[in-house]
C-alpha positions, 0 to 999 in steps of 0.5 A: 058495894065494895069500898073500892067500887064506891071510891071508883064511882066517886071518881066517876061522878066527879071527873066523868059525869058529862061523858057518862051522860054523853054531853061530852065525848070523853073524860079521864082522871088519874088515880094512884094504882094503890088507891084502887088495887083491883082497878083492872077488874073494876074496869072490866065489870064497868065495861060490861055494865056500860056496853049497852051505853056504848061507853068504854073505859080504858086504863092508860099508862097501866105500868106507872104508879099513877094510872089514867082511866079514860072513859069514852063513847066508842061511837062518837070517837069513831066518828070524830076520827073520820073527820078529814081535818082531824085525821090529817092533824093526827097523821102529823103526829104519826097516829095510825088512824086506820084503827081507833084501838091503834090510835089509843095505843099510840095516845098511851105512850105519852100525853101529848097536846093533841090529847084534846082531840080524844076528849072531844075538844074542838080542833081549833082549840087544841090547835090554839093550845099547841100554838100558845094563842090567847084563850078567851075563856076556860072551863073543861078546856081552854077555848080560843075562838071568841065567837064560840066562847059564850056557847062553851061557857054555857056548856061548861056550866052544864058540865058542872051542873051534871057533875054536881048532880052525880056527886050528890046522887053518889053521896046519897047511895045511888049507883053510877049506872042508875044515873046514865 
């Protein structure tokens, strides 16, 4: 494994373990382009490795010095975007909801508040954030519904546990595809 692959897998373990295990729709992380100069070829390689798992890697804001790696489950995101409430919400922000790829192209222009939809956050929490409501708990995102706080606290603990397992495994020589 090359130095760049090892670094990339460390980033994946730390930032994307819940999405890699499909406990979460998606994760993203930012890296300086100079940290992994061959990131474009790594993205192609990992898209091939994870195609059978229906996981897709995409570089967002590729023309900037700090790029964003977005990992998502194509199937799950496609289903989320079929939800009528989600569609109505995204249409308010001029998303071309006829196409997942077009939505991601639109998302790439900026990282607006509605990005939470593309990370699997509940619409109620995305709206709570946009409306500057008081959150009742925080973890992978801010939760605004007190009725769901306990559920999400336990889910966030699961995310942390999975991340810790992935980090431990990667530090001990296990490849990321062996963990998925």
